[in-house]
C-alpha positions in Angstrom: -26.5 -149.0 65.0 -24.3 -152.2 65.0 -26.6 -154.9 63.4 -26.2 -158.5 62.6 -28.3 -160.0 60.0 -28.6 -163.7 59.8 -30.3 -166.0 57.4 -32.2 -165.4 54.1 -29.2 -166.6 52.3 -28.0 -162.9 51.8 -30.7 -162.2 49.4 -33.2 -160.9 51.9 -30.5 -159.9 54.3 -28.8 -157.6 51.8 -32.1 -155.8 51.0 -32.7 -155.3 54.7 -29.1 -153.9 55.1 -29.7 -151.5 52.2 -32.8 -150.3 53.9 -30.9 -149.8 57.3 -28.1 -148.1 55.5 -30.7 -145.6 53.9 -32.0 -144.9 57.3 -28.7 -144.7 59.0 -25.8 -144.2 56.7 -23.2 -145.0 59.6 -24.8 -148.2 60.4 -22.2 -151.1 60.9 -23.8 -154.2 59.3 -22.7 -157.7 59.4 -24.2 -160.4 57.2 -24.1 -164.0 58.4 -25.2 -167.2 56.5 -24.1 -170.6 55.3 -23.4 -169.0 51.8 -23.6 -165.4 50.6 -23.8 -163.9 47.2 -20.8 -162.3 45.9 -20.1 -158.7 45.8 -21.5 -157.9 49.3 -18.0 -157.8 50.9 -17.4 -154.2 49.6 -20.5 -152.9 51.4 -20.8 -155.0 54.5 -18.9 -157.2 56.9 -19.7 -160.9 55.6 -19.4 -164.1 57.4 -20.0 -167.2 55.5 -19.9 -170.5 57.4 -21.7 -173.0 59.6 -23.8 -171.0 62.0 -23.7 -173.8 64.5 -20.0 -173.4 64.7 -18.6 -171.8 67.9 -16.0 -170.1 65.9 -18.5 -168.6 63.5 -20.8 -167.6 66.4 -17.8 -165.8 68.1 -17.0 -164.0 65.0 -20.7 -162.9 64.5 -20.8 -161.5 68.2 -17.4 -159.9 68.3 -18.5 -156.5 67.3 -20.7 -155.6 70.3 -23.8 -156.1 68.1 -26.8 -154.1 69.6 -29.4 -155.6 67.1 -29.8 -159.0 65.4 -32.3 -159.4 62.5 -33.2 -163.0 62.2 -34.4 -164.2 58.8 -34.9 -168.0 58.8 -37.1 -170.8 58.3 -38.9 -173.4 60.3 -39.7 -176.6 58.3 -42.2 -179.1 58.9 -40.8 -182.7 59.7 -37.5 -181.6 61.1 -34.9 -178.9 61.9 -33.4 -178.5 58.5 -34.3 -178.8 54.9 -32.9 -178.0 51.3 -34.5 -175.3 49.4 -34.1 -174.3 45.6 -32.1 -171.2 46.8 -29.0 -173.1 46.9 -28.0 -173.3 50.5 -29.0 -175.4 53.4 -31.1 -174.2 56.0 -29.9 -175.1 59.7 -32.2 -174.0 62.5 -30.2 -175.7 65.1 -27.3 -173.2 64.3 -29.5 -170.3 64.3 -30.8 -171.1 67.8 -27.4 -171.7 69.0 -26.4 -168.2 67.8 -29.5 -166.6 69.4 -28.8 -168.4 72.7 -25.2 -167.2 72.8 -26.4 -163.7 72.1 -28.9 -163.7 74.9 -26.0 -164.7 77.4 -23.8 -161.7 76.6 -23.2 -159.0 79.2 -25.1 -156.8 77.0 -27.5 -158.9 75.1 -28.5 -157.3 71.7 -32.0 -156.6 70.7 -33.3 -159.6 68.7 -35.6 -157.7 66.2 -37.0 -160.5 64.3 -37.2 -164.1 65.7 -40.5 -164.3 63.7 -39.2 -166.9 61.3 -40.9 -167.7 57.9 -43.1 -170.9 58.3 -41.9 -173.0 55.3 -44.2 -175.8 55.9 -43.8 -177.9 52.6 -46.6 -180.5 52.1 -50.1 -180.7 53.0 -51.7 -178.7 56.1 -53.0 -181.9 57.8 -49.3 -183.0 58.1 -48.3 -179.8 59.8 -51.2 -180.0 62.2 -49.8 -183.4 63.4 -46.3 -182.5 63.4 -45.0 -182.3 67.0 -41.7 -180.7 66.2 -43.5 -177.7 64.5 -46.2 -177.3 67.2 -43.8 -177.7 70.2 -41.5 -175.2 68.4 -44.5 -172.6 68.0 -45.4 -173.1 71.7 -41.8 -172.5 72.9 -41.6 -169.5 70.8 -44.9 -168.0 72.0 -43.5 -167.8 75.5 -40.3 -166.0 74.7 -40.9 -164.1 71.5 -42.3 -160.5 71.3 -44.6 -161.3 68.4 -46.1 -164.4 66.7 -47.9 -164.4 63.5 -49.3 -166.4 60.5 -50.1 -165.6 57.0 -53.2 -167.2 55.3 -54.0 -170.7 56.5 -50.7 -170.8 58.6 -53.1 -169.8 61.4 -54.3 -173.4 61.5 -50.8 -174.4 62.9 -51.2 -171.6 65.6 -54.5 -173.3 66.3 -53.2 -176.8 66.6 -50.7 -175.5 68.9 -53.4 -174.1 71.0 -52.4 -170.4 70.4 -55.8 -169.1 69.0 -57.7 -169.8 72.3 -59.7 -166.6 73.0 -57.9 -164.8 70.2 -59.5 -162.7 67.4 -57.9 -163.8 64.1 -58.2 -163.6 60.3 -57.7 -166.4 57.5 -58.3 -166.8 53.9 -62.1 -166.4 53.3 -62.4 -169.9 51.9 -61.0 -171.3 55.1 -62.9 -169.3 57.6 -65.7 -171.8 58.3 -63.3 -174.6 58.8 -61.2 -172.6 61.1 -64.3 -171.7 63.2 -65.3 -175.3 63.4 -61.8 -176.6 64.3 -61.0 -173.9 66.7 -64.3 -172.8 68.3 -62.6 -170.6 71.0 -61.2 -168.4 68.4 -63.1 -165.5 66.9 -62.6 -165.5 63.1 -62.8 -162.3 61.2 -62.5 -163.4 57.5 -63.2 -159.9 56.1 -60.1 -158.4 57.7 -56.8 -158.2 55.7 -55.0 -158.6 58.9 -55.9 -158.8 62.6 -53.6 -157.9 65.6 -54.7 -159.1 68.8 -52.1 -158.5 71.5 -48.8 -160.4 70.4 -50.8 -162.4 67.8 -51.0 -161.3 64.2 -52.9 -163.1 61.5 -53.6 -162.3 57.8 -56.2 -163.3 55.3 -54.7 -164.4 51.8 -51.0 -164.7 51.1 -50.5 -161.2 49.8 -52.0 -159.9 52.9 -48.5 -160.9 54.3 -47.2 -157.8 52.7 -49.8 -155.6 54.5 -48.7 -157.3 57.8 -45.0 -156.9 57.2 -45.5 -153.1 56.6 -47.3 -153.0 59.9 -44.5 -154.6 61.7 -41.9 -152.4 60.0 -43.9 -149.3 61.1 -44.2 -150.6 64.7 -40.5 -151.1 64.9 -38.9 -148.4 62.8 -41.7 -145.9 62.2 -43.9 -144.8 59.5 -41.2 -143.2 57.2 -39.4 -146.6 57.0 -42.6 -148.4 56.2 -43.5 -145.8 53.5 -40.0 -146.2 52.0 -40.4 -150.0 51.8 -44.0 -149.7 50.5 -42.7 -147.4 47.8 -40.0 -149.7 46.7 -42.5 -152.6 46.5 -45.0 -150.4 44.7 -47.8 -151.2 47.2 -50.1 -149.1 49.5 -49.0 -148.6 53.0 -52.5 -149.1 54.2 -54.6 -151.1 52.0 -58.1 -149.7 52.6 -61.0 -151.8 53.5 -61.5 -155.6 54.5 -60.7 -158.6 52.6 -64.2 -158.9 51.2 -63.4 -156.3 48.6 -61.0 -158.6 47.0 -63.2 -161.7 46.8 -66.9 -162.4 46.3 -68.8 -162.1 49.4 -71.4 -164.7 48.5 -69.5 -167.6 46.9 -69.0 -169.3 50.2 -72.7 -168.7 51.3 -74.9 -169.6 48.4 -75.7 -173.3 48.1 -78.3 -174.1 45.4 -78.9 -177.6 46.8 -79.5 -176.4 50.4 -82.9 -175.6 51.9 -82.4 -171.9 51.4 -80.8 -172.3 47.9 -83.9 -171.1 46.2 -84.3 -168.1 48.5 -80.6 -167.2 48.0 -81.1 -167.6 44.1 -84.4 -165.3 44.3 -82.4 -162.5 46.0 -79.5 -162.6 43.8 -81.6 -162.6 40.7 -83.9 -159.9 41.9 -81.4 -157.7 43.6 -82.9 -154.5 42.2 -85.9 -155.0 44.4 -86.2 -153.4 47.8 -86.3 -156.7 49.6 -87.3 -157.0 53.2 -87.8 -160.0 55.4 -91.4 -159.7 55.2 -91.6 -159.4 51.4 -89.3 -162.4 50.8 -91.3 -164.4 53.3 -94.5 -163.6 51.4 -92.9 -164.6 48.0 -92.2 -168.0 49.5 -95.4 -168.4 51.4 -93.6 -168.5 54.8 -94.0 -166.4 57.9 -91.2 -163.9 58.6 -90.2 -165.6 61.9 -90.0 -169.2 60.1 -88.1 -167.9 57.1 -85.4 -166.1 59.4 -85.1 -169.4 61.6 -84.7 -171.6 58.4 -82.4 -169.3 56.6 -80.0 -168.9 59.6 -79.9 -172.6 60.4 -78.9 -173.6 56.7 -76.8 -170.7 55.7 -74.9 -169.8 58.8 -75.7 -166.1 58.4 -79.0 -164.0 59.0 -81.2 -163.3 56.0 -80.5 -159.5 56.4 -76.7 -160.1 56.4 -77.0 -162.1 53.3 -79.1 -159.6 51.5 -76.7 -156.8 52.5 -73.9 -158.7 51.3 -75.7 -159.4 48.1 -76.3 -155.7 47.4 -72.7 -154.8 48.2 -71.3 -157.3 46.0 -73.6 -156.2 43.3 -72.6 -152.6 44.0 -68.8 -153.7 43.9 -69.2 -155.2 40.5 -70.9 -152.1 39.1 -68.3 -149.8 40.7 -65.4 -152.0 39.1 -67.0 -152.3 35.6 -69.1 -149.3 34.9 -69.3 -145.7 35.1 -72.7 -145.4 36.5 -73.5 -142.9 39.0 -73.7 -143.9 42.7 -77.4 -143.0 42.7 -78.1 -145.3 39.6 -76.0 -148.1 41.1 -78.0 -147.8 44.4 -81.3 -148.2 42.6 -80.0 -151.3 40.5 -78.9 -153.0 43.8 -82.0 -152.3 45.7 -80.8 -149.5 48.1 -83.3 -146.7 49.2 -80.8 -144.0 48.1 -77.2 -143.3 47.1 -76.6 -142.2 50.6 -77.7 -145.7 52.0 -75.4 -147.3 49.6 -72.6 -145.1 50.9 -73.3 -145.9 54.5 -73.6 -149.8 54.2 -70.7 -150.0 51.8 -68.3 -148.0 54.1 -69.4 -149.7 57.2 -68.9 -153.2 55.6 -65.8 -152.6 53.7 -64.1 -149.7 55.6 -63.8 -147.9 52.2 -66.2 -145.7 50.5 -67.7 -146.5 47.0 -65.9 -143.6 45.2 -62.5 -144.6 46.8 -63.1 -148.2 45.9 -64.0 -147.5 42.2 -60.8 -145.3 42.0 -58.6 -148.1 43.2 -60.2 -151.0 41.6 -62.1 -150.1 38.4 -61.1 -151.9 35.4 -59.7 -149.8 32.4 -60.0 -152.4 29.7 -62.6 -153.0 26.7 -64.9 -154.9 29.0 -65.7 -151.7 31.0 -69.0 -150.3 30.2 -69.2 -146.6 29.3 -72.7 -146.0 30.8 -72.9 -142.6 32.6 -75.6 -142.0 35.3 -77.0 -138.7 36.5 
């Protein structure tokens, strides 16, 4: 492999270079950026200079490079910006380099043109930034993949790139995204979603999960495992985003028409509620209750009830040693098996595995033992 790694100030590039060397000790690697940390010259061919310069571009592409790894940033409000890393980001230079590479007799494989979107400032500013939106639209036509981390998906939506796509975002922004981009299907309980060439994630740390997926797709599972081991993270984080955030905080609204109904369910979660039993408690017909609840909460009564039970079970699993059977009883399930089925279907992880991964070990953990 003859690889050119550009951008990242040498910090990220040197780590990528080390990973490539571990995979292929014979790899011939060149690092290119405006400035590079000292000490890399003994390991790699290093070129520090203005990336927009024809001379620098000629040097960078002189070794019959077969792969270019592009680590750069797109910044809201213009093509360049200063960062605390101590160097200047110049996207114009990077674009000139990639254009020159594409015109070679044997164009190299551009492995990552997926730039980090470093949108400083507020999200509304980005949604109105024609420079960013036009850049995203242009990239979507030529790049192999396009992705967003957390609420970066709003920028993709503003560029009309979410039309007809299934996407994820942070659970607190899910309703807002659904309202702004009604032609997109929002799945807020997924850590990340891949829909064709479009990749989106839930929270910021879900970007690590997405990165591991991209590494596995390009370089295989072994490389992804090595990176996951280095970062001390799971290669595949089990379950949906719901396991890391309260399922009900964005739904319960005490001041709404269904607030008292939600409060009743949450305070009496141990009861084996049905639509009929809840309707009877509030002197309503089951049909009217279902209609009113769905209208004011955005979810069906059964969905809310199931989520409430799972959330209660999740807290028991994290904070106690209660048996699955006892947790099921306390959360209103018919049996331990009913709990297992719904929990696994909803979170894509079984209750025992969930407990093993996320149970606390501090003094606040109860020592109750069930049978």
